[in-house]
N, C-alpha and C positions, 0 to 999 in steps of 0.2 A: 399445561396448555401448549399445543403445538403451533409454532409460528410458521407461516408461509413466507419463505424468503426467495426472492428472485436474485440469482447470482450474477453479478456483473464481473466478468472475468478480467477485463483490461487487456490491452495489447501485449504488454510484456509478459504477462502470465500465459497468454495464448501462444505467443511466438517464440519467446526466449526461455521462460521458466514455467513450463507446463505443470511441473510438480506443485507449484504454488496454487494453481487453480484446482488441481485434483485434491490436494490436502485441505484446501479451504472448504470444499464441498463436503469432504469426509468429516471434517471437524464440526461443521454446522449440523450435519446429520447425527453425529455422535452426541451432540448437545440437545437433540430433540427437535430440530427444525425440519420442515418439509421444504426441500430445495428444488427449484425449477430453473432451467437455463433456456433462454430464448436465443437460438442461433442467429437470429436476425440482428442482434446487437453488433455494434461496431466501435470504432475509436470514439473517445469522449470529445475529440476535437481540440484538445489542449495544444498539441504542437502547432497547429495552424493558427489558433487564437493567439498564442504567445508570439508568433511570428508576424502578426498583423493581418492575417488573411481571414478576417471575420466572416465574410460572406461564405467562403468555402467551409469554414469551421461550423457555421450554423447548419449547413446541409448534413454534416455528420451528426451534429447534436440532435437534429430532428429525428434521424434514423434511430439513434440510441434511445432517445426519449420515448418514441412510440413503441419500440421493442420492449423496453422495460415496463412501460405502463400496460402493455397488452397482456403481461403475465398476471395482472390483477392480484399482486401479492401485497402482504402487509408491509413488507420491508424490501429494500434493495440493499445488498451487501457486497462490498468489494474489498479485495486485499491490497488497497493502495490509497493512502491519504491524498496523494497527488491527484488521482482521478476523481476521488470523491469530492475534493475541493472544486474541481472544474464543474462537476455536476451541480454543486451548490451555487455556482455562479451563473448557471443557465438563465435564471430569471432576469439578470442584468443584460445578458446577451439578446434576450427577446423582449426588452422593455417597450419596443415600438410595435410589437406584434401581439395583439391581445390574445388571440387563440393559442399561440405557442407559449406565451408568457404564463397562462393559466396551467398548461401542461407542465411547463418547466417548474413551476412552483410546487405542483403536486409531486413531481419526481424528486425534487430537491428535499422536500420535507420528509420523505421516507427513505432517503439514501444514507447509509451508514458505512463507515470504515469498520473492518471486521473486528478489531480488538475492542473498539468502542462499543460495538453492538453486543459482543459477548459479555463485557463487564457491565455496561449501562442498561441494556435492554434485558438480557438474559439473567443478569445478576450473578454471573459465575466468574470466579477468579482462579479456581483450581480445576483443571480439566483432567487431572490424573496422569500428567506426563512425567517422564524421567529422562534426563540427559546428563550423564556424568561428564564433568569438565568445567573449564572456566570460559566465560564468554564476555564480550563487549557488546553492549546494545547501542546501535546508532539511532539517535532521535532525528529522523528526517525533517527537513525544513517545513514543507507544506503541512505535514501531520502535526507538528508541535507548534509552529509559529502562527499558522493561519487557521487550522482547525482546532487548535488548543487541546489536542489529545496527547497528554504527557504521561499521566499516571496509569492509564489503562493497560498499555503494553507491558509496563513494568510490573503491574499487579499480577498479570498472567505469568510472566517470566519468573518472578520471585517465588512462585508456587511450583515450579518445576523441580522435582526431586533431584538432588545431587548436582545441580547446576549453580555455580558461583558467578554472580555478575561482578565484573571488575571495572572500576572507573578508569578513565584515561584522560590525559591532557587534551584540552580542546574538544571534549566530547560533544558539545553542542554546536560545534562549527559545521558549516556546510561541507559536504564531501566533494563539491566541485562539479556535480553532474548538471542539474538544472535544465535538462533537456537540450534545447537549442543553444543554451549558454555554453555547453561543452563543445559545441561545434563552432560557434562564432568566436569564442575566446578560449581556444584550445590550450595555449601555453599556460594561461592562468588556471584553467580547470585542472590541467595536469599537475601544476604545483600544489593545488589544494588537495587533490586526492593523494598525492605523495606524502604530504604532511599528515593527513589523516591515517594512512596506512602505516607510516612510521610510528605513530603513537599507539596504534593497535598492536604492532609488532613488539614494541617495547613493553607492553603489558603481559606478554607471554601467555596468550590465551589460545584455546582450542577452537573457539567459534566466534564468528562475527554474525550478529543477529540484527535484523531490521524489519521494518514493516512496509517498505516501498521498493518495488523491483528495480526502478531506475537507479537508485542509490546503490543497491546491492550489486547490480550489474557493473556499475562504475568502479566500485571498490574491489569487486572480485577480479576484474581485469587487471588491476594493479597488483593484487595479491598473487594472481597466477603468474604475472610477468616476473615478479620477484621470487617465484617458486617457494612461497611460504606455506607451511603446513597449518593453515587456518581454514576451516570449513565455513563457507558462507551459507546462512540459512535465513529464510523468511520466518517471521514469528510463528506462522501456522505450521511450518515444518517442524519447528522445535516443539510446539504444543502437541503434535501428533507422534512424537517420539516416545518409545517405551510403552 
């Protein structure tokens, strides 16, 4: 059965890591999905909402909601637990607006993070990928602590041929990004990402793999600053290797 998926690209995939968006679509198509993309989509509104600007956030949320619903797809899939979590919280944001609350509930119900979608909906854990080397997987906070998506990314990564997943000290700790947290509490954020990268470096790995662009951007900046020979990949990029 072919599933119709509306792809929610997210801001970071659109503006910072376009390869994440490209490889996400290619992966979904490889796995038999029919993928559409509505160019009217915009930011999920998370930066504004987390900063307390709820009225402005709701404007962005309405634009995204309508764009994704207009695709009339079975599912909406995004390569970011953080953005998916925000969409799942839309019904709360529109609790006093009946029309948009109904739309928000419809969207939230069919929106999935990509690794969860592949494993839970498609029932696939081996996509036929190959990536020789050692890797650390970073379990991002929104994905694991709030969406409770813990085993799905690991199930996919563990089936990549020639890839060895290496545990590190403090693996479940936050990388220090947290969106506006990294701006408002810069020194603390910097200390957290330094600790995280020090632990990754100590493991002697070739790759850092994660499922959220914000975390990867944060850790990649520290890795680049230290001139470490560690390649940073989103899960979908690893799954499309080989």
